[in-house]
C-alpha positions as CSV (number, residue, x, y, z in Angstrom):
1,M,58.2,150.5,114.0
2,T,62.2,149.0,114.5
3,H,62.0,147.0,117.6
4,P,64.5,148.3,120.6
5,L,65.7,144.9,120.6
6,H,66.7,144.6,117.5
7,L,68.6,148.2,117.7
8,K,70.6,146.9,119.9
9,A,71.1,143.2,118.2
10,L,72.6,145.4,114.9
11,G,74.7,147.6,117.2
12,L,76.5,144.6,119.1
13,A,76.3,142.8,115.3
14,K,78.6,146.3,114.3
15,E,80.4,145.9,117.3
16,F,81.1,142.0,117.1
17,K,82.6,143.1,113.6
18,R,85.1,145.4,114.6
19,V,86.3,143.4,117.1
20,E,87.0,140.6,114.9
21,A,88.9,142.8,112.6
22,D,91.0,144.4,115.6
23,L,92.1,140.8,116.9
24,I,93.1,139.6,113.3
25,G,95.4,142.8,113.7
26,V,96.7,141.8,117.1
27,I,97.4,138.3,116.5
28,Q,99.4,139.4,113.2
29,K,101.8,141.1,115.2
30,I,101.9,138.5,117.7
31,D,102.8,136.2,115.1
32,L,105.6,138.2,113.5
33,Y,107.7,138.9,116.9
34,K,106.7,135.5,118.3
35,I,105.6,137.1,121.5
36,F,103.5,133.7,122.5
37,R,107.2,132.2,122.8
38,Q,107.9,134.7,125.0
39,L,104.7,134.0,126.9
40,G,105.5,130.4,127.2
41,F,103.2,128.9,124.5
42,A,104.8,126.6,121.9
43,S,102.8,127.6,119.1
44,L,100.5,130.4,117.7
45,F,97.7,127.9,117.8
46,E,98.4,126.9,121.2
47,Y,98.3,130.4,122.5
48,V,95.3,131.5,121.1
49,C,93.3,128.2,122.0
50,T,94.5,128.5,125.5
51,G,96.1,131.9,126.2
52,L,93.2,133.4,124.6
53,Q,90.7,130.9,125.8
54,L,89.3,130.1,122.5
55,S,87.9,126.9,120.6
56,E,89.9,125.2,118.5
57,S,87.7,126.3,115.3
58,V,87.6,129.5,116.2
59,S,92.0,129.7,116.7
60,Y,92.2,128.2,113.6
61,A,89.6,130.8,111.9
62,L,91.4,133.6,113.3
63,I,95.5,132.5,112.3
64,S,94.2,130.9,108.7
65,V,92.7,134.4,108.4
66,S,95.7,136.6,110.0
67,R,98.5,135.1,107.9
68,K,96.1,135.3,104.6
69,S,95.6,138.6,105.2
70,V,99.6,139.6,105.6
71,E,99.7,137.8,101.6
72,V,96.7,139.3,100.4
73,P,95.6,142.6,102.5
74,E,92.3,143.3,100.4
75,L,91.1,140.2,103.1
76,K,91.8,142.5,106.0
77,L,90.3,145.4,104.8
78,A,87.2,143.5,103.7
79,I,87.1,142.5,107.4
80,E,88.0,145.7,108.5
81,Q,85.0,147.7,106.7
82,G,82.2,144.8,108.0
83,V,82.0,143.5,104.8
84,L,83.4,140.1,105.7
85,T,83.4,138.6,108.8
86,V,86.1,135.7,110.0
87,S,84.0,133.1,109.7
88,Q,83.2,133.9,106.1
89,A,86.8,135.0,104.9
90,K,88.0,131.4,106.4
91,R,86.2,129.5,103.7
92,V,88.5,131.2,100.7
93,T,92.1,131.4,102.6
94,S,92.8,128.4,101.0
95,V,92.5,129.6,97.5
96,L,92.7,133.2,97.7
97,T,95.5,135.2,95.9
98,K,96.6,138.5,95.4
99,E,95.3,138.0,91.6
100,N,91.7,136.7,92.3
101,A,91.4,138.5,95.6
102,P,88.5,141.5,94.1
103,E,86.1,138.6,92.6
104,L,86.7,135.9,95.3
105,I,86.0,138.5,98.4
106,E,82.8,139.6,96.6
107,K,81.9,136.0,96.1
108,A,82.3,135.6,99.9
109,K,80.1,138.4,100.9
110,T,77.2,137.1,99.1
111,M,77.2,133.4,98.2
112,T,76.0,131.1,100.9
113,Q,78.3,128.9,102.5
114,K,77.8,125.6,100.1
115,E,78.0,127.8,97.0
116,L,81.1,129.3,98.3
117,E,82.2,125.5,99.1
118,K,81.7,124.7,95.7
119,E,83.3,128.1,94.1
120,V,86.1,127.1,96.1
121,A,86.6,123.5,94.9
122,R,86.0,124.3,91.2
123,I,89.2,126.7,91.8
124,N,91.1,124.0,93.5
125,P,89.4,120.4,93.1
126,Q,90.4,117.7,95.6
127,P,91.2,114.4,94.9
128,L,88.3,112.1,95.4
129,V,87.8,110.4,98.5
130,K,88.5,106.7,99.2
131,E,85.5,104.8,100.1
132,R,86.0,103.5,103.3
133,T,84.1,102.3,106.8
134,R,85.9,102.0,110.1
135,Y,84.2,101.2,113.7
136,L,83.6,104.2,116.0
137,T,82.0,102.0,118.7
138,E,81.3,98.4,118.8
139,D,78.1,98.9,116.8
140,R,78.3,101.8,114.9
141,L,80.9,102.7,111.7
142,E,81.9,105.9,110.1
143,L,81.1,105.9,106.2
144,K,83.0,108.2,104.1
145,V,82.1,108.5,100.4
146,S,82.1,111.3,97.7
147,L,79.0,111.8,95.7
148,K,78.1,113.9,92.8
149,E,76.1,116.7,93.1
150,K,73.1,115.4,91.5
151,S,73.2,112.3,93.5
152,M,73.4,114.8,96.5
153,K,70.2,116.4,95.2
154,K,68.5,113.2,95.2
155,L,69.4,112.0,98.5
156,K,68.3,115.5,100.0
157,R,65.1,115.0,97.8
158,I,64.5,111.7,99.7
159,Q,65.3,112.8,103.1
160,D,62.6,115.8,102.4
161,L,59.9,113.0,101.5
162,E,61.1,110.9,104.5
163,C,60.6,113.8,106.6
164,Q,56.9,114.2,105.2
165,R,56.5,110.7,105.9
166,T,57.4,110.1,108.9
167,R,56.2,113.9,110.0
168,S,59.7,114.4,111.6
169,T,62.8,115.6,111.4
170,C,65.1,113.1,109.7
171,N,68.6,113.3,109.9
172,L,70.6,111.5,106.3
173,E,71.5,108.5,108.6
174,Q,67.8,107.9,109.1
175,T,66.9,108.9,105.8
176,L,69.7,106.1,103.7
177,E,68.3,103.5,106.7
178,A,64.5,104.3,104.8
179,M,66.3,103.9,101.2
180,I,68.2,100.6,102.4
181,D,64.8,99.3,103.9
182,F,63.1,100.0,100.7
183,Y,65.5,98.9,98.6
184,L,66.4,95.4,100.0
185,E,62.1,94.8,100.7
186,R,61.5,94.9,97.0
187,K,65.2,93.7,95.3
188,D,67.2,91.5,98.1
189,P,66.1,87.8,96.6
190,V,66.4,86.0,99.6
191,I,63.9,88.7,101.4
192,R,61.3,88.6,98.5
193,S,61.6,84.8,98.6
194,E,60.9,84.5,102.0
195,R,58.0,87.2,101.2
196,I,56.6,85.2,98.0
197,L,57.0,81.8,99.4
198,Q,54.9,82.5,102.2
199,R,51.7,83.4,100.0
200,P,48.8,80.8,100.2
201,S,48.3,80.2,96.7
202,L,51.7,79.5,95.4
203,R,51.8,76.2,93.9
204,K,54.1,73.1,95.1
205,V,56.7,72.2,93.3
206,S,56.3,70.1,90.7
207,E,56.9,66.6,89.5
208,I,58.2,68.6,86.4
209,D,60.3,70.9,88.0
210,K,61.8,67.4,89.9
211,K,62.5,65.6,86.9
212,V,62.5,68.0,83.6
213,N,63.5,66.3,80.3
214,L,65.6,63.9,81.7
215,A,65.8,61.6,78.6
216,I,66.9,63.8,76.4
217,N,69.3,66.0,78.9
218,V,67.9,69.6,78.0
219,R,68.3,72.8,79.9
220,T,65.3,74.0,80.8
221,P,64.9,77.5,82.8
222,L,64.5,77.2,86.7
223,S,61.2,78.0,88.1
224,S,60.4,80.9,89.9
225,E,59.2,78.7,92.7
226,V,62.9,76.5,93.2
227,K,65.1,80.3,92.5
228,H,62.7,81.5,96.0
229,K,63.8,78.3,97.7
230,I,67.3,78.0,96.9
231,N,67.6,81.7,98.0
232,Q,66.1,80.5,101.0
233,R,67.9,77.6,101.9
234,D,71.7,79.5,101.0
235,K,70.6,83.1,102.0
236,G,72.3,84.5,98.9
237,V,75.8,83.0,100.1
238,C,78.2,81.2,98.2
239,T,78.1,77.6,99.4
240,F,81.6,76.5,98.4
241,Q,83.9,75.1,100.6
242,D,87.8,74.4,100.2
243,T,89.6,71.1,100.9
244,N,89.6,72.4,104.8
245,G,86.1,72.9,105.0
246,K,86.1,76.8,105.2
247,R,83.1,77.7,103.4
248,C,83.4,80.9,101.2
249,T,81.1,84.0,102.5
250,H,81.1,85.7,99.1
251,T,77.4,87.6,98.4
252,R,78.2,89.0,95.5
253,W,78.4,88.1,91.7
254,I,75.8,85.1,93.3
255,E,74.6,82.4,90.2
256,I,73.1,79.1,90.5
257,H,75.1,76.3,89.8
258,H,73.8,72.5,88.7
259,Q,76.0,70.2,90.8
260,I,75.6,67.0,88.5
261,P,75.2,69.1,85.3
262,V,71.9,69.1,82.9
263,S,74.0,67.3,80.2
264,E,75.1,64.2,82.6
265,G,71.4,64.1,83.5
266,G,71.2,66.6,86.3
267,C,67.9,67.7,87.2
268,N,66.1,71.0,88.2
269,N,65.8,69.8,91.5
270,L,66.9,71.8,95.3
271,E,69.4,68.6,95.7
272,N,71.0,69.1,92.8
273,L,71.1,73.3,92.7
274,T,73.4,75.2,95.0
275,T,74.6,78.7,95.3
276,L,78.0,79.9,94.2
277,C,79.9,83.4,93.6
278,H,80.8,83.4,89.8
279,S,85.0,82.8,90.7
280,H,83.6,79.3,92.2
281,H,81.7,78.3,89.7
282,K,84.2,79.0,87.2
283,I,86.1,76.8,89.4
284,K,83.3,73.8,89.3
285,H,83.1,73.6,85.5
286,L,86.8,74.0,85.2
287,Y,87.3,70.4,86.9
């Protein structure tokens, strides 16, 4: 048995769609004859927002759809027939033409919002977003970046797993924080060195590490412990200083440098080893 509240909701939804279609028609005429100016409004957008007291997003959708409907009458007809809402119509206005109207309107009726966004992007690809960050508050930034679809699916999968792990709803920011912590804990040499050097079973730096093959000046691989100690001391930051004493702050393309070359008797000890970025490492070997 159908619930009476459901029947009432169906009736109101039908009335809502009818009112949307009527409003589109009225806005078209107000726009055509510039009636909004007679009412003291500088633009149609100002009239719909202020005069009709609708939100900016709703106003933008109504205006976009009403103007596109003049160019493509099939769009307004679909709204009048109740098979398309203004919200659905708005999603295709940027790419809708007389030629693709039948196909695209049909897709707008049946596709989800994400599917429709993808279809619109296929018809009219947008330039890739330039990666950037900017401060929103003192300690919060906005990150703008584009992702491949398969990467976004992986991110959503991690979000699902993080929700499952924490037994709570996690947004994308919380998911990214979990990913960052997970990666750094396992891959950041500075964090790994701190953890490894705390192990009681770790051997002490041997005399061999301190005075390796000095007699024949042969380069040998650095021990893991020496690498960890360098990472802890220099924190993964280039130690180069210019003539004014200003230190380089690069943390990318980091390499370990022998201050006294092995060929000149340099050792694999901490005092002779330092952290340099690739560019400053090259400079050190040039001069």
